[in-house]
N, C-alpha and C positions, 0 to 999 in steps of 0.2 A: 633517082637518089644516088648519092655518092656514099658507098658503104665500105668502111675499113674493117676487115676481119682482123682480129687479134687472136692468135692461136699458137700453141706450143710447137707443133710440127706441121709442115705443109709439103706436099710433093714437089719435086722428087726428093724423097726422104725414106730411109729404111726403118724409121721408127714411127710411132703414132698409129699404125695399124688401121682398123676399120674406121675409127673416129676421124682420123685425118682424111681418109678417102672420101667419106661422106661430106666433110667440110669442103673439100675440093669440088665435089659435084654440086653442092649448093651454091658455091661461089660462081662456078661455071654457069649454072642455071640462071642466076640473077644477072650475070653479065649478058647472057643470051637474050634476056628480056629487056635489054637496053639500059640497065643500070651501070654506073661507073663503079668498078670494084678494084680494091687494092688489098694486100695482105701484109700485115706486120707479124713476123714469126721469128723463131729461133735461128741460130746460125747453121743448124743442121741442114745439109743438102747433099743428095746423092745423085748427081747427074746434072745436065744442063737445064737452065730455065727454059720453059716452053710456053708459058702463058702470055697472052696478049695484054693482060693487065699487070701492073707492077706488083712484085713480091719483094718486100724489104726484109732481109734476113739480118737482124741486128740483136735480137734478144738472147739472153742466157736462161738456162733452166736452173731453178733453185729449189732444192738441191738437185744436182745432176748426177743420177746414178750411173750414167754411162761413162763418166770420167774415171781415170785411174785414181784420182785423189778422193779420199773418203769424204762423205758429207760433213763430218766434223771439221776436217781441214778447210773445206770450202766455206764453212761458216765463219771460221776465225780469220781467214785470209782473203781479202778482196771483196767480201760480200757487200759492204756498204758502197764501195765504188761501183760494183755491178748494179746495185739498186739505183744509184744516181744515174748511171748510164742508161738503164732501161727507161727511166722517167724522161731523160733527155731525148732518147730515140722516139718515145711516144710523142713528145711535143714537136719534134722536128717533122715527124711523119704527118701529124695533124696539120702543121703549117704548110707542108708541101702538097698534100693531097686534098686538104679542105673537105673532110667528110661531113655528111649530114648526120651520120649515125656510126657509132662504134659497135661492132658485133663481136663479142668475145666468145669464141667457139670452144676452145679447150684451155681452161685456165689452170689446170694442174701443172705445177712447175713454173708458172709465171709469177713474177714479183708482185706480192700484194701491195707493196708501196706504189708500183706503177698502176695497178688496177684502181687503187684509191684515187690516184691522180686523174685517171680516166673518168671515174665517177664524179669527181669534183670539177671536171672541165665543162665548158659551155656546150659540149656535144652530147646528145643523149646516148646512153649505153644500154645494150641488150646482151643477155647471156644465153647461151644454149647449153643445156645439161643433158648428157647421156650418162650421167653419174650422179653421185650425191655430194658433190663438192662443198656446198654450203654447210654441210654437217661437220666439216673438218676445219681445224685452225690452219693458219698459214704454214707453208712447207716446213720451215725449220722448227716452228713450235711443235708441229706434229712429230717431226723427227726426234727431237730431244725428249718428247713425252713417251714415245713408243719404241725408240730404237733399243737394240740390245736387250730383248725381253728375258734372256736367260738370267736368272737371279745373280749368279756369280759375276757375269760380265757387267750387269747393271750396277752391282755394288762397286766393282773396280772403277767404273767410269762415273760414279755418282758425283764426285767433286767437280768434274768437267761439266757434267750435265747441269748441276746447280749454278755454275758460273754462267753457262750459256743462257739458261732460263732467266737469270737476273739481268743479263745484258738485253735480252728481248723485252723484258718488262720495262726497263728504262727507255727502250725505244718505242714503247706504247703498243707492243705486240702481245697477243695476236690482234691484227687489224680486223675490225668488223666491217666487212663490205656490205653495201646496201642491198645488192641484188634486186633492185627495184623492178626491173623489167626483164622477164625471163621466158624462155621457151624450153619446154621439157620434151624428152624423147617419148614419154608415155604418160598416160594419166596417173599411173601409179607413182612415178617420180614426182609429178606435179603435186598430187595430193599429199604425199609424204613430206615434201618440203613446206607446203602450205600449212600443214598441221602443226609444224614447229615454228611457224612465223619466220621462216628463213628467207622467203621470197615475197615479192609484192603480189597484191591480189589480182593484178591484170594478167597473170601468167597464163600461157596457152600451151597446147600440145602440138608438136609437129614431129611425127614418128621418124625413126630410122627409115630411110627410103632405100629401096633395092634398085640397083642398076639392072633394069629389065632387059636391056640389050645384052649384057654380059651373062646374067643368070636367067636362062630360059631353057625349058625342056618339057617334053611331054610326059605326063604321068605314066608309069609302067606297072604292069601286072605280071609278076613272075609266074611262070607255070609251076605246078606242084612239084615237078622234078628238078626245077632250077633252084640253086641256092638263093636264099634271101640275104642280100648284102646290106649289112647295117654299118652306119658310120657315126662316130662321135668326133667332133672337130672343135679345136680351140685349146685353151690352156689346160694342161693336164695337172690339175690341182684338186685338193680334197673338196673344196667348196663346189667344184663342178660335178661331184657325185659319180664319177666314173666307176668307182668301186661298187656302186649299187647295180650297175649293169652286170658286172662279173658275178656278183652274188645271185642275181636273177638267172643268168645263164647257168650258173652252177646248180641252182635248184631244178631247173628244167632238165639239165643233163643227168642229174641223179635219178630223175623219174623216167629217163629214156625218151624225153619229149623234145630234145634239142636236135632236130634233124634239118638238113639242107639250109644252114644259116651260117653266116660269118660276121665277124666284127672287126672293123678297122678303127684303131685309136690313133687319131691324127693330131699331133701337136707337141709342144714343148712343155716340160715340167721339171720339178725338182727331182734329183736322183732318188731321194728317199721315197717320194710318193710313187714314182715309176716302179721302184723295186717292190713296194707294197703291192701294186697291181700285178706285177709279174708273179709274186708269191701266190696271189689269189688264182691266177691262171693255172699254176702248178697244182695248187690245192684241189681245184675242181676239175683238173685234167681237161683244160680248155685249149690246149696248145694248138690243136688242128682247127679250132674255131676262131682264133684271135690273132690279130696282126698289129704290131706297133709300127707306126710310120712317122717320119719326120714331117714337120709342117712344110707347106708349099706356098709359093707366092699367090697373091690374090688372083693373078692372071691365070694360074693353073687350077684354081678351085672349081671352075665350071666343069673341067674334065674329070676331076675327082668325083664331083657330085654325079656326073653322068654314069659313073661306074658303080653307083650304089642305088638302092631302092628305098632305104629307110634312114632317116636321121634320128638319133636318140639324143635327147636333151635332159639329162638327169640332174640338173642344177639343184643345189641345196642352199643357194643364197638368193637374194632378191635381185634377179637380173633386171636392170633397167628396161631393156628390150633386146632380145638376142638377135644380133645380125646373122649369125650362122643359121638360126631357125628360119628367118625370113628368106634368106638366100636359097636354102634348101627347098622351101615351099615353092619359090619362084621357079626353081629348076626341075620341079615335078616330083620331088621326093615326098613321101608321107612322113610325118613327124609323130613320134611318141615322146612325150616330155612332161616335165613338171610345169606348173603355172606360177612359180614364185615370181614376185615382182611384176614387171610389165608383160611378161610372156603370155599371160592369160588374156591379153587384149587382142591376140591373133590366133591363139591355139585353143579351140573349143572342143571338148570331148564329144566324139561321135559326129562332129560336124566338119572340122578342118584338120582333125588328127585324133589321137588318143592321148589321154593324160593319166598320170598316176601321182600319188603323194610322194613328195621328196623323201629320200632315205628309206623307201619301202620296197625292197626287192621282190616281195611277194606280189605286190600290186603291179610292178613292172612285168614280172613273169607272166601274170595273167593277161596283160595286154599283148605281150609277145606271142603267147600261145594262141590268142584270138586271131592274129594275122597269119600265124603258121597254119592254122586250121582253115582259114578262109582268106585266100589270097585276093579275092575280089575287093576286100576292104581297102587294100593298098591303093589301087587305081582310083576308087571312088573318093576316098578321103584326100588323096594327093591332089586330085582335080579340084576339089573344093578349097583346099589350102592355097592352091595356085591362084584361083579366082580371088580369094581373100586378099592376097598380097598385091595382085595386079590392081585391085580396086582401091584398097585403102593404104597401101604402103609403097606407092610409086613416087618417083622423084617429083613429078609435076604437082602432086597433092602437097608434098612437104614444102617445096619451093613457093607455092602459092600462099600457103599459110604464113610462112616466114616473111614473104614479100608484103603481104597485107599488114602484118604486125609491125614491121619496121616502118612502113609508110605511115601508119597511124602515129607512131612515135615522132616521126619527122614532122607530120602535120601538126601534132600538139605543140611541138617546139616552135614552129614557124607561124602558127595561127596568130592573127592580130586580134587582141582582145577588144570587145565592143565597149 
């Protein structure tokens, strides 16, 4: 097959994070299996091109939050020309590469006008979702509907917002994309989108795959006199539920049950939420137990994981499927977490880790106390979690499912009717 990936960000790039990295691994995996691969992506690049297959960097992000210009200015100045340019680049790339299938990996920020053009082309289109994109209107429609939620700011900008919405309506937006052929990161995402009739019925699941070469390690069982090293990694945001950990630590500390344990909070977040967390640390007198750390590169994460015993996943939103959870399990850490969204498809209570209800510090404190009192739980559950990831969440499994699905689409397109 000749597969053209269309994605917002592609390495080498300092944006896009895990979604971008997994896209690259899938593209590499398909190329290694003998398929012809190319990538059409945004102009963002941070370093020299190193791929053996072509990477076309022509697209703009709409709206682009990384630019100094506000999304409002981007909307009123040059937007139509950028949309036309994106369509032109799509046609030029299709003409140059002659793909059998278009594989849209990360459509957030890509022009809906271009994606509609792709869906209306003679080439079949498949989407990959590690998010809930079909639930959202196009980028600028969403921006003008949700931006500036503070009542006073919203009132001040109401006339501009009304003008923008009127312009979008005249342009026939939001554009309703078909999303006829899709691959979801978890069965939760697939079922959620199917239940709203947002995607086609032939949707399949190909989970986030872990780079088992990068993330590997033996499960560890800390001795009773060794500190139990806990880690929470990712965005430091309210929906990630980090405050629940501190409340749970606080409850254990007040009862004198918080012994030989530490917590590292690794990641970026808003100043307001970080300040709230630091106030909880002071309130519960957790200073000697807690450390705030800046995020590290993906290359450095295996070293960070090797320095910890336990990953805490206190999410209070529907995680499509947590990359950090899978990577930690592959690296030999035990996980204590919530099962919101797709996380429950890998994290099973008492089997591959321990679970608790989101937003329930008492329940988390109970699970923490269980491992503090019985360190053998850590090695046993970490080992089972590692086997789970290696068996069901490895790159070969995901690439095979994606390959079979795309080949079926290409076969349907090229089959000669009887």
